[in-house]
N, C-alpha and C positions, 0 to 999 in steps of 0.2 A: 504494500500500500504506500510505503514511503517513496518508492520509485515512481509511482504515478504522481504523487504530490510534487516531486522534484521536476518531473516532465512538464506538468502544468505551470509551475513557476518559471521554468525555462521559456515556455511559449509566451507567457505574459511579459517576461523580460524582453524577448525578441520583438514583441508587439510594440513596446515602447521604443526600442532601438530603431525600428524600421522607419518611423516617421521622419526623423531628421535626415536619414539617408535618402529617402525618396525626395524630400524637399531640396536637398543639395543636388540630387540628380536633375531636378527640374531647373535649378539655377545653372548648372553646367550646360544643360541643353540650350537655355536662353543665351548664355555667353557664346557658345559655339555657333548658334544661329546668327547672332549679330556679327561675329567674326568671319562668317561664311567659310569656316574651316572646322573640320573634325579634329580638334586639338586634344590629344590624349592626356597631355599634362594638366590641362584645365579640368578634364573629366575626373582623372584620378585624384587631383588635389581636392576638388569639391567633394568627391565621395569619401575621401579620407577625413576631411574636416567634419562631414556629416556623421561618419562612423564614430569619431572621437566624441562629438557632442552627444550622440545617441547613447554611447556607453556611459558617459558621465551622468547623463540624465537618468538612465535606467537604474544605475547604482544609487543615485541620490534618492530616487523614489523607493527603491527596494529597502534601503537602510532607514528611510524616514517613515513615510506613511504606510508602505507596504504595497506590493504590486497589485494584488486583487482588490484592495481597498481603493487604490488610486483609479484603476480602470473601472471599477464599479461605479465610482462617482462620475467618471466621464461618460459612461454608457447611460446611466440612469439620471442624467441631468434634467431638471424641470423644463428647460427651454426646448429640449429635444422632444419631450412628451407633449408639449403644447400647454396652453393655459388651461386651467381647470382646478380640480380639487387638489389640495396639498397631499403629500404622501400619507398613507394610512398606516 
């Protein structure tokens, strides 16, 4: 059972990690688009920066609030569910 818990925590950690990496990939695409060149140095540096930021953010969340608690608050936010009754 502990193996499953570790696997779930790993997936939650990766879920937090992936958003800065994807954001930096979009930034690299925009830079390459405006340069009219597929510059691998720009792509690799942006992805590396996104990876470092993602790892630091995921570790800060893991040590602070907790992965499942953090993602639970993000998923069940009142703005996403729309206006209405408060939580019951």
